[in-house]
C-alpha positions in Angstrom: 38.5 101.6 117.1 34.9 100.3 116.8 35.6 99.0 113.3 38.6 97.1 114.5 36.5 95.5 117.3 33.8 94.6 114.8 36.4 92.9 112.5 37.9 91.0 115.5 34.9 90.0 117.5 31.7 90.2 115.3 30.5 86.6 114.9 29.4 85.4 111.5 28.8 82.0 110.1 32.2 82.0 108.4 34.0 83.0 111.6 31.9 80.3 113.5 33.1 77.7 111.0 36.7 78.9 111.4 36.4 78.6 115.2 35.1 75.1 115.0 37.8 74.1 112.5 40.6 75.7 114.7 39.3 73.7 117.7 39.2 70.4 115.8 42.6 71.1 114.3 44.1 71.9 117.7 42.8 68.7 119.2 44.1 66.6 116.2 47.6 68.3 116.3 47.8 67.8 120.1 47.0 64.1 119.7 49.3 63.7 116.7 52.3 65.3 118.4 51.7 63.1 121.5 51.3 60.0 119.3 54.5 60.7 117.3 56.8 61.9 120.1 55.2 60.4 123.3 55.7 63.8 124.9 52.7 65.8 126.2 52.7 69.3 124.7 50.6 72.1 126.1 50.3 74.6 123.2 47.6 73.0 121.1 45.9 71.6 124.2 45.6 75.1 125.8 44.4 76.5 122.4 41.6 73.9 122.2 40.6 74.0 125.8 41.0 77.6 126.9 41.8 80.2 124.1 39.3 79.1 121.5 36.3 78.7 123.8 37.1 82.1 125.5 37.3 83.8 122.1 34.0 82.2 121.1 32.2 83.3 124.3 33.5 86.9 123.9 32.5 86.9 120.3 29.0 85.8 121.1 28.6 88.3 123.9 30.0 91.1 121.7 27.7 90.2 118.8 24.6 90.1 121.0 25.5 93.5 122.6 26.1 95.1 119.2 22.8 93.7 117.8 20.7 95.1 120.6 22.5 98.4 120.6 21.9 98.8 116.9 18.3 97.8 117.3 17.9 100.2 120.2 19.5 103.1 118.4 17.5 102.4 115.3 14.3 102.6 117.2 15.4 105.8 118.9 16.4 107.4 115.6 13.0 106.4 114.0 11.2 108.1 116.9 13.3 111.2 116.5 12.5 111.3 112.8 8.8 111.0 113.5 9.0 113.8 116.1 10.9 116.1 113.6 8.3 115.5 110.9 5.4 116.3 113.3 7.3 119.4 114.5 7.7 120.5 110.9 4.0 120.1 110.2 3.1 122.1 113.3 5.3 125.0 112.2 3.5 125.2 108.8 
């Protein structure tokens, strides 16, 4: 489960570029469809204004939380390793 969430929400430079590209493409497609047909369409407009920014915000928050959790757990595990080493030396 966690691996799937990492694949979906973990933000990287490649994914950031894809988000920006999707936003620009949605705006261009929205304007192109309106220009060609004269009819306002909502799909690409909603993608550019609501869906893509919400996905970006969720990805940023998820990446920050995962970063700090990994950093916190790493420091806790290092402290535990140090304690175990000192306990071994005391037993000898």
